[in-house]
C-alpha positions as CSV (number, residue, x, y, z in Angstrom):
1,M,105.4,114.2,97.7
2,D,107.2,116.7,99.9
3,L,108.7,119.9,98.3
4,E,112.1,118.6,98.3
5,N,111.8,115.1,96.5
6,R,109.3,116.9,94.0
7,F,112.3,118.3,91.8
8,K,114.9,115.4,92.7
9,L,113.9,113.4,90.0
10,M,113.9,116.1,87.2
11,E,117.0,116.7,84.7
12,D,118.5,119.9,85.5
13,E,116.6,122.2,82.8
14,E,112.8,120.6,84.1
15,R,114.2,121.5,87.6
16,I,115.1,124.9,87.2
17,E,112.1,125.7,85.0
18,A,109.5,124.4,87.5
19,L,111.5,126.0,90.6
20,T,110.9,129.4,88.7
21,N,107.8,128.8,87.7
22,G,106.6,127.6,91.2
23,C,108.3,129.8,93.5
24,E,107.2,133.4,94.9
25,T,110.7,135.4,94.2
26,T,114.2,134.7,94.2
27,E,116.7,136.1,96.2
28,T,120.7,135.1,96.4
29,I,122.1,134.0,99.5
30,S,125.0,131.8,101.0
31,Y,124.7,128.7,102.9
32,T,126.5,125.7,103.9
33,H,126.4,123.0,101.6
34,K,126.7,119.5,102.8
35,F,129.2,116.9,100.6
36,T,128.0,113.5,99.2
37,D,130.9,111.1,99.2
38,E,131.5,111.1,95.9
39,E,131.8,115.4,95.5
40,L,134.4,114.5,98.7
41,T,136.3,112.0,97.0
42,E,136.8,114.7,94.3
43,K,137.7,117.2,96.5
44,R,140.0,115.4,97.8
45,V,141.8,114.7,94.5
46,K,141.7,118.0,93.3
47,L,143.5,119.1,97.2
48,G,146.0,116.5,96.2
49,E,147.0,118.0,92.6
50,V,146.8,121.3,94.1
51,Q,149.0,120.2,96.8
52,I,151.6,118.7,93.9
53,K,151.4,122.3,92.1
54,I,152.1,124.0,95.0
55,S,155.3,122.3,95.8
56,D,156.6,122.1,92.5
57,K,155.9,125.6,92.7
58,E,157.8,125.9,95.9
59,E,160.6,124.5,94.2
60,E,160.7,126.8,91.4
61,K,160.6,129.6,93.8
62,A,163.5,128.3,96.3
63,D,165.8,128.1,92.8
64,L,164.8,131.5,91.6
65,V,165.7,132.7,95.3
66,A,169.2,130.9,95.5
67,A,169.5,132.0,92.2
68,F,168.8,135.4,93.3
69,K,171.2,135.4,96.2
70,R,173.9,134.2,94.1
71,E,173.5,137.6,92.4
72,I,172.9,139.7,95.3
73,D,175.3,138.7,98.0
74,P,178.4,139.9,96.3
75,L,176.5,142.9,95.6
76,K,175.6,143.3,99.2
77,S,179.6,142.7,100.0
78,D,180.7,145.2,97.9
79,R,178.1,147.5,99.6
80,G,179.4,147.0,102.8
81,E,183.1,147.3,102.3
82,L,182.4,150.3,100.4
83,T,180.5,151.6,103.3
84,H,182.7,151.0,105.2
85,N,185.6,152.5,103.6
86,I,183.4,155.8,103.1
87,K,182.5,156.0,106.9
88,H,186.4,155.7,107.3
89,K,187.8,157.7,104.6
90,T,190.2,154.5,104.4
91,E,190.5,151.1,102.7
92,Q,193.0,148.2,103.7
93,L,195.5,147.5,101.1
94,T,197.4,144.4,100.8
95,E,200.5,144.8,98.1
96,V,204.6,145.2,97.9
97,V,205.9,147.7,100.0
98,F,209.7,149.1,100.0
99,L,211.8,149.2,104.0
100,F,213.8,152.1,104.5
101,P,215.7,152.5,107.4
102,D,215.9,155.8,108.9
103,H,219.0,155.8,111.6
104,K,218.2,159.0,112.6
105,E,214.7,158.5,113.8
106,G,215.7,154.7,115.0
107,I,212.7,153.9,112.3
108,M,211.6,151.7,109.6
109,K,209.7,153.5,107.1
110,F,207.0,151.4,104.6
111,V,206.7,153.0,101.1
112,N,204.1,152.0,98.6
113,Q,204.9,151.7,94.7
114,N,203.9,155.2,94.4
115,G,206.7,156.6,96.6
116,I,204.2,157.5,99.5
117,I,205.2,156.2,103.5
118,V,202.4,153.9,104.5
119,F,203.5,152.6,107.6
120,E,206.2,153.5,110.1
121,R,207.6,151.7,113.3
122,A,210.6,151.5,115.8
123,F,213.2,149.4,114.6
124,L,213.0,145.8,115.5
125,P,215.8,144.3,117.9
126,G,218.6,143.9,115.6
127,E,217.3,145.7,112.6
128,S,219.0,149.4,113.5
129,Q,222.4,147.7,112.7
130,L,221.3,145.9,109.5
131,N,222.1,147.2,106.4
132,L,219.2,146.4,104.1
133,H,221.5,146.7,100.9
134,S,223.8,144.6,101.4
135,G,221.8,142.4,103.8
136,T,225.2,142.4,106.6
137,N,225.4,143.9,110.1
138,D,227.4,147.3,110.2
139,Q,229.2,147.0,113.3
């Protein structure tokens, strides 16, 4: 009887004892084990289970990333706006302003609610003759 066949029919404990008693010494090594059809089927089933778990985790991750993105995007936008404002030492405002004509200089002055002139421009055609308080021409 050859060496392999001598141990095949033994129970696990009996085989390990016989191998231990019959060998010269033991050593731990790595080697390639060829799967049986049954082992290969088990591995395929396990692979399917792992694939499903990975898919579930990837969906969970996508949901978490989307939630995180919803939280961080406004902060990034604020950061960009603040950085721009600090860099240029200004900010763009949209608010009601009050227009005052300066007939001596031929300009229209735009005054904000704090009484600060925020913009000036030359009169538009027909504006120099307009009395802003009455809405009539001063001809």
